[in-house]
N, C-alpha and C positions, 0 to 999 in steps of 0.2 A: 481872309477868307484861303490864301493861298497858305497861308501857314499851318492853320489845324487839317488842311488837306494832306501836306508831305507829312506832317506827323502821322497821319493813317495809314498812308501807303508805310511809313517806315514800321511801324507796328508790325506789319503782317512775317517780315522774314526774321525783327528778333522775335517771336513769340514760337516761329518755325524753329530757330536755333535752342531757344528755351526748352522747348520741348525734346527736342535730340539729346540736348547735354543731359537733361533727366531721367530718359530714359535711360540713357549710356552709365550714370551715375547707379541708377536704378537695377539695371544689371552685370555691372562689377562688384555693387553686396550679394546680389546671387550667387556669381563664382566665386567671392570669400566664402561662401557658407557651405555651398557645394565640395569646393575645395578644403576647407578642413575636413570634411567628412572621407576627400579620399587619402587624405597624409593619415586621418587618423586609418582607413581601412589596411594603409601600408604598411604602418606601424606593428598592425595586429596580426599583418601577414608575414612579414620579417619574422615574430616571434614562434607563431603556430603555421610552418607553411606545409605539413602535413594534416593537418586539420582541416585548413581553408581549401585545400586540394581535394579533400574529401567531401565538401561541404560542397565546394561548387561541380562536383563531379555527377549531383543528382541533379542540378536544375536542369530545366527544361531549354536546351541550347536552342531547337529549333522555334519553340517563342520566341526567344529574344532575338531570333536572327529575323524573323517574320517581324515582330514590332521596330525591328532598327530600318527592314525596308518601306515599311508604312511610314515612321518618321521622315527618312530622306525623300523619300514620295511627295510629303507634304511641306518639306523645307520648298525643294520644286515650284511646288503647286501656289503658296504664300507668296513668292517672288514674283512669278507670272503675273497674279492678281494686282501686284502692287506695281509694275509694268504695265499690265492692260490699263488701270486707272488713268497712270500719267498720260496716256496715248487716248484716252477718251473712252477705250471699248468697255463700258459698262457690263455686257452679258458676258465679256469673259472671265472680268474682275467676278461677278456672282458665280458663274460656274467653277472657279479655282479656289474661291472661298469655300463654297459648298464642298468640296473633294478636300480640300484642308479637314474641314470638320470632321465630315465623315474618316478620313485617316486617323483622327484625335480618337472617337470614340471608338475605330476600332483596336486601336492599339490600349486602351482600358479595357474593352472586351479580354482581349487577348490576356492581359494584366490578372484579371482580375480569375480567368480560366489557371495561369498558373498559381496564383495562390493558391485556390481553391484545391488544386491539386497535392500540395502543400500542407495543407491545414488540414485534407483528410488522411493525410500522412501521418498525421500527429506531430508535423514540423509548425510551428511557431511559437512568439513568447507564452513559457510558461506551460507548452503545449507536453504529453505524457510522452513521448517518440525523443522531441529535446535534451528533456531532463536525462534520458538516458546517455545522450550523446559528449564527449569528451568538452573541457571547456571552449578550445578552440572554436571547435563546430558553434558551439552557441553563440560563441562572438562573431562567426561570420554570419549564422543566420539573423542574429539582432542586426546587424550590417547592413545583411541582405534587405531584412524588410525598411528599416529606417531609410536607405538610399532609393529603393524603388515606390515606398511608399511616399515621401516625398516630392520627386521628379513624379508620380502619376498624380499626385495634388497639382503638382504645377502644369502638366499637361491639361489637366479637366479645367483650370484657369485659365489656360491657353484657348482651349476650348468657347467657353463661354464669352472670354473678349470677342473672340474670330466668330463668335454669332453675333455677337452687339457689333462689331462692325459690318454683316452683312446686312444688317438691318438700316444701319447710317447709309451703307451703300446704294440700298434701296429708297430711302427715303431722302438722299443728295443731302444727305449731313455731312457725307466724305463725297469728295470730286475731285476730279482731277486738277484742279484749282485750290484745293486744299486736303491733301492726303495723308498729313504727319500722322493721325492717329491710326492709320491703317501701318504704314513705315513701322511706326512703333511698335504697333502689335505683330507687325514679321519679324522684327529684330526678337523681340519675347521669343516668337513661335522657334526662331533660328538657335535662339539661348537653349532653349529645352532638347533641341536635337543633337547641338553639339553635347551635352551632358549624358547623355543616354548612349551619345558613338563612347564617352569614358565607360560608363558601367558596364555596358556589352564584355568587353574582353575581361575588365577587371573582374565579375561578376559569374559571368557564364565562360571566356574561352580561357579564362588563366588554368585552366584545374589543370 
């Protein structure tokens, strides 16, 4: 009977390491995806510096900065939630996870407002006003919608995953003894934040 018991105890750490490794591999593929977009953006910006300057000048910098504050704060709250869970403080874990989810939703709401402003101006793919702009600005806005849209989908996915984690903590399916799911969800959320830290200066501040 001692052998199976030993095997059973060894499985936990093995699974934990496997889950962490799997998440890091997934995050690496995400970095490759956005890294390719960043290289594409930089290449076109080198070709059309003036047009990219003009395009970025018309973006809503205030909303971009506010969204950065939302995401940076949410990175803090998700980190605190993991730390609190490891110390057995379920109440603080739930509060911080709830705050992270709310901040993610606020980010998406701001992004909706920002996109709505551009669409009202006729600046959207094949939009009447966009068609009047020089080629460089068309490319800028195409990349703007592609990169912020893809990032927005990642934020939405993160909000859904963190909501599931919240439910798991409530149901004791994620606990101080088994928190790898929440830790992996936190890693994903940090990646979403880091990507935005690159998007902010590229699109909004480098005009």
